[in-house]
C-alpha positions in Angstrom: -3.0 15.1 6.4 -4.0 13.8 2.9 -3.1 10.4 1.7 -4.0 7.4 -0.4 -7.0 5.3 0.6 -7.4 1.5 0.1 -10.6 -0.5 0.1 -10.3 -4.3 -0.3 -13.3 -6.6 -0.6 -12.4 -10.0 1.0 -15.4 -11.6 -0.7 -14.6 -10.5 -4.2 -13.8 -13.4 -6.5 -15.4 -15.9 -4.2 -19.1 -15.6 -5.0 -21.5 -18.4 -6.1 -20.7 -17.7 -9.8 -17.4 -19.4 -9.3 -19.0 -22.5 -7.9 -20.9 -22.9 -11.2 -17.9 -22.3 -13.5 -14.6 -23.9 -14.3 -12.6 -21.4 -12.4 -11.2 -21.0 -8.9 -11.4 -18.5 -6.1 -9.3 -15.4 -5.8 -7.1 -16.2 -2.8 -6.6 -13.8 0.1 -2.8 -14.2 -0.1 -2.8 -12.7 -3.5 -4.9 -9.7 -2.3 -2.5 -9.2 0.6 0.4 -9.0 -1.8 -1.4 -6.5 -4.0 -2.4 -4.2 -1.1 1.2 -4.3 0.2 2.6 -3.4 -3.2 0.1 -0.6 -3.5 1.1 0.9 -0.1 4.8 0.6 -0.7 4.7 2.2 -4.1 2.3 5.0 -3.0 4.6 6.0 -0.2 7.6 5.8 -2.5 5.8 8.1 -4.9 5.5 10.7 -2.2 2.1 10.0 -0.6 2.0 11.3 3.0 0.3 8.2 4.3 -1.8 5.2 3.2 -5.1 4.6 5.0 -7.0 1.3 4.5 -10.4 0.2 5.7 -10.4 -2.9 7.8 -12.0 -5.9 6.2 -13.5 -9.2 7.5 -10.7 -11.2 6.0 -8.0 -9.2 7.7 -6.4 -8.6 4.3 -5.5 -4.9 4.8 -4.2 -5.5 8.3 -1.9 -8.2 7.1 -0.8 -6.2 4.1 0.1 -3.0 6.1 1.8 -4.8 9.0 5.2 -3.3 9.7 4.9 -0.4 7.2 5.4 3.1 8.5 3.0 5.9 7.6 0.1 3.5 7.2 -3.0 3.1 9.3 -6.4 1.3 9.4 -9.9 2.7 10.0 -12.6 0.6 11.6 -15.9 0.1 9.8 -19.2 -1.4 10.7 -17.8 -5.0 10.2 -21.0 -6.4 8.8 -19.4 -8.7 6.3 -21.6 -7.1 3.6 -21.4 -4.4 1.0 -22.0 -1.8 3.8 -18.4 -2.3 4.9 -17.0 -1.0 1.5 -19.5 1.8 1.4 -18.8 3.0 4.9 -15.1 2.5 4.4 -15.2 4.7 1.4 -17.1 7.4 3.3 -14.5 7.4 6.1 -11.6 7.6 3.7 -13.2 10.5 1.9 -13.7 12.3 5.2 -10.0 11.7 6.0 -9.1 13.5 2.7 -7.7 10.3 1.2 -7.6 10.5 -2.6 -7.5 8.6 -4.7 -9.0 5.5 -3.2 -7.5 2.3 -4.5 -10.2 -0.4 -4.8 -9.6 -4.1 -4.9 -12.7 -5.9 -6.1 -15.1 -6.3 -9.0 -17.9 -4.2 -10.5 -20.0 -4.5 -7.3 -17.2 -3.3 -5.0 -16.5 -0.3 -7.2 -20.2 0.5 -7.1 -20.2 0.3 -3.3 -17.3 2.8 -3.2 -19.1 5.1 -5.6 -22.2 5.0 -3.3 -20.1 5.6 -0.2 -17.9 8.4 -1.6 -19.8 10.1 -4.6 -17.4 11.9 -6.9 -14.3 10.4 -5.4 -11.1 9.7 -7.4 -10.6 5.9 -7.8 -7.9 3.5 -8.9 -9.9 0.3 -9.6 -7.9 -3.0 -9.5 -9.7 -6.2 -10.7 -9.9 -9.0 -8.1 -13.6 -9.9 -8.5 -15.6 -12.4 -10.6 -16.9 -9.9 -13.2 -14.4 -7.2 -13.9 -15.8 -4.8 -16.4 -15.3 -1.5 -14.5 -11.9 -2.2 -12.8 -8.8 -3.0 -14.7 -6.1 -5.7 -14.4 -3.1 -3.7 -13.2 -0.1 -4.5 -11.1 -0.3 -3.3 -7.5 3.0 -1.4 -7.7 2.0 0.5 -10.8 -1.4 1.3 -9.3 0.2 2.5 -6.0 2.7 4.7 -7.8 -0.1 6.3 -9.8 -2.2 6.8 -6.7 0.8 8.4 -4.9 1.6 10.8 -7.7 -2.0 11.9 -8.0 -2.4 12.2 -4.2 0.5 14.6 -4.0 -0.5 16.6 -7.0 2.8 15.7 -8.8 0.5 14.6 -11.6 -2.7 16.6 -11.9 -5.9 14.5 -11.5 -7.6 16.4 -14.4 -4.8 15.3 -16.7 -5.1 11.5 -16.1 -8.7 10.9 -14.9 -12.2 11.4 -16.2 -15.6 10.9 -14.6 -17.3 7.6 -15.2 -20.7 7.1 -16.7 -23.4 6.3 -14.2 -26.8 4.7 -14.5 -29.0 6.6 -12.0 -32.1 4.7 -11.0 -35.3 6.1 -9.5 -37.7 3.5 -8.3 -41.3 4.7 -7.8 -43.3 2.1 -5.8 -47.1 1.6 -5.9 -47.5 3.5 -2.6 -45.9 6.6 -4.2 -42.6 6.3 -2.4 -39.4 6.9 -4.4 -36.0 5.3 -3.9 -32.7 6.1 -5.6 -29.8 3.9 -6.6 -27.0 3.7 -9.1 -24.8 1.3 -11.2 -21.5 1.9 -12.9 -21.7 -0.9 -15.5 -25.3 -2.3 -15.9 -28.8 -2.4 -14.5 -30.8 -5.5 -15.4 -34.5 -6.5 -14.8 -34.6 -10.1 -13.7 -37.7 -12.3 -13.9 -37.6 -13.5 -10.3 -39.6 -12.8 -7.1 -36.7 -12.3 -4.6 -33.1 -11.4 -4.5 -31.8 -14.7 -3.1 -28.1 -15.2 -3.8 -27.0 -11.8 -5.2 -25.2 -13.0 -8.3 -27.2 -13.6 -11.4 -26.7 -17.2 -12.7 -29.6 -18.0 -14.9 -29.5 -16.1 -18.2 -33.0 -17.3 -19.0 -34.4 -15.0 -16.3 -32.9 -11.8 -17.7 -35.6 -9.5 -19.3 -33.8 -6.2 -19.9 -30.2 -5.0 -19.6 -29.0 -1.4 -19.7 -25.2 -1.1 -20.0 -22.8 1.9 -19.9 -19.9 -0.4 -20.9 -20.7 -2.9 -23.5 -17.6 -4.9 -24.4 -17.7 -8.1 -26.4 -14.6 -9.3 -24.6 -16.2 -9.1 -21.1 -18.2 -11.6 -19.0 -21.5 -10.9 -17.2 -24.7 -9.2 -18.0 -23.1 -6.3 -19.8 -21.5 -8.8 -22.2 -25.0 -9.3 -23.6 -25.0 -5.7 -24.8 -21.3 -6.0 -25.8 -22.0 -8.9 -28.2 -24.8 -7.0 -29.8 -23.8 -3.3 -29.8 -20.3 -2.6 -28.4 -19.9 0.6 -26.5 -16.7 1.9 -24.8 -16.5 3.2 -21.2 -15.6 6.6 -22.5 -18.2 6.7 -25.4 -21.4 8.6 -24.7 -24.6 7.0 -23.7 -25.6 3.4 -23.0 -27.1 0.3 -24.7 -30.6 -1.1 -23.9 -31.2 -4.8 -24.7 -34.6 -6.4 -24.4 -34.5 -10.2 -24.4 -36.9 -12.9 -25.5 -37.0 -12.5 -29.3 -36.1 -14.7 -32.2 -32.6 -13.3 -32.8 -30.1 -15.6 -31.0 -26.7 -14.6 -29.4 -24.1 -16.5 -27.5 -22.8 -14.8 -24.3 -20.7 -15.7 -21.3 -22.8 -14.7 -18.3 -20.6 -16.6 -15.8 -16.9 -17.1 -16.3 -16.3 -20.2 -18.4 -19.9 -20.8 -19.3 -21.5 -19.6 -22.6 -25.3 -19.3 -22.8 -27.6 -18.8 -25.8 -30.1 -15.9 -25.5 -33.0 -14.7 -27.5 -33.0 -11.0 -28.3 -36.1 -8.8 -28.9 -34.5 -5.4 -29.5 -31.3 -3.4 -29.1 -31.3 0.4 -28.9 -29.0 3.2 -27.8 -29.6 5.6 -24.9 -28.1 9.1 -25.1 -26.6 10.9 -22.1 -29.5 12.3 -20.1 -32.1 10.1 -21.7 -34.1 7.6 -19.7 -35.7 4.1 -20.0 -38.4 2.6 -17.8 -38.2 -0.9 -16.3 -41.6 -2.1 -15.0 -42.2 -4.7 -12.3 -42.7 -7.4 -11.2 -39.1 -8.6 -11.1 -35.8 -8.0 -9.4 -33.3 -5.2 -10.2 -29.7 -6.3 -10.5 -27.0 -3.6 -10.2 -23.6 -4.3 -11.7 -24.4 -8.0 -11.9 -25.9 -8.5 -8.4 -29.5 -8.7 -7.5 -30.3 -6.0 -5.1 -33.9 -4.7 -5.1 -37.3 -6.4 -5.6 -39.5 -4.4 -8.1 -43.1 -5.4 -7.3 -46.0 -5.3 -9.7 -46.9 -1.7 -10.4 -43.5 -0.3 -9.6 -41.5 1.6 -12.2 -37.7 2.0 -12.3 -36.5 4.9 -14.4 -32.9 4.6 -15.5 -30.9 7.6 -16.7 -27.3 7.6 -17.9 -25.1 10.6 -16.9 -21.4 11.3 -16.9 -21.1 12.2 -13.2 -19.5 9.2 -11.5 -16.2 8.7 -9.7 -13.1 10.0 -11.4 -11.3 7.0 -12.7 -7.5 7.3 -12.7 -5.8 6.0 -15.8 -2.7 4.3 -14.3 -0.7 3.9 -17.5 -1.4 7.5 -18.5 -0.4 8.7 -15.1 2.9 6.9 -15.3 3.5 8.2 -18.8 3.0 11.8 -17.6 5.3 11.2 -14.7 8.0 9.8 -17.0 7.6 12.8 -19.4 8.0 15.1 -16.4 11.1 13.2 -15.3 9.5 12.5 -11.9 11.2 9.1 -11.7 14.7 10.6 -12.0 16.9 10.5 -9.0 18.4 13.9 -8.1 22.1 14.2 -8.9 23.7 15.1 -5.6 27.3 16.0 -6.1 29.7 14.8 -3.5 30.9 17.6 -1.2 34.7 17.7 -1.8 35.3 20.4 0.8 36.0 23.2 -1.8 
């Protein structure tokens, strides 16, 4: 039986970046409320069921408590990104679509890795929120329910996201593959350490599919130099270390000054090479060590998850009078 899926990252909005910035953590109680509103609204909109992946914080379990036609699926319970990836895989196998994701850029990437080509409603609850949007849980749940039942066609309200596909060729000839939804960066460090990138001085190259001057994080470097929308073709490549200076918020509430060497566009299907040594960061989080002699080839393509436009979905539903209550005439016995 199809339904709406839910993935919530209990660690989103709590990483080390918030310890270095004048901002607080994203509390679990707020996430519980969002998930509950999503579930109630999705069921009200006609979804057959709401299925959520369990999380280390017990957020989904608390949110769905007492609600009919909801269930939980168990994951690996590692307390890491693997939980979101495996949860997304399970929800896709259960025919849950779209998947409502509560987290930041990194969480959305994990879902895209776990369920390639899925339909996603992305709600911002992370530290850097370039890919997901700030949207009320009730609106997100209603949109998810309408799309799940087919009352509003997915093709009418969603489009595939741009993706940075990364192929890493190591000195021994082995090749690894990865992806990012927002940005890939080459960091001048020897190990991953804490995943979040804090020191802007260590950033050598940024490749961004979404370059908004109003965002925070590594993609904001490209955004303050060559703005590019999420639905505009291609990507932006920025090489740092030159004489041009730009001020960018890498961490919420903290503005850094960076030197820029070059800014160039990358067309759909084109590639750029990042050479080690260094560390590759995907969507703002350091993930893979790139040793000397290794080459990471980054290609931008429009073949990512289908991102549901919540407002457009609700507009379509209103125009189709899907929110109208049927007028049932009283039976007068005649």
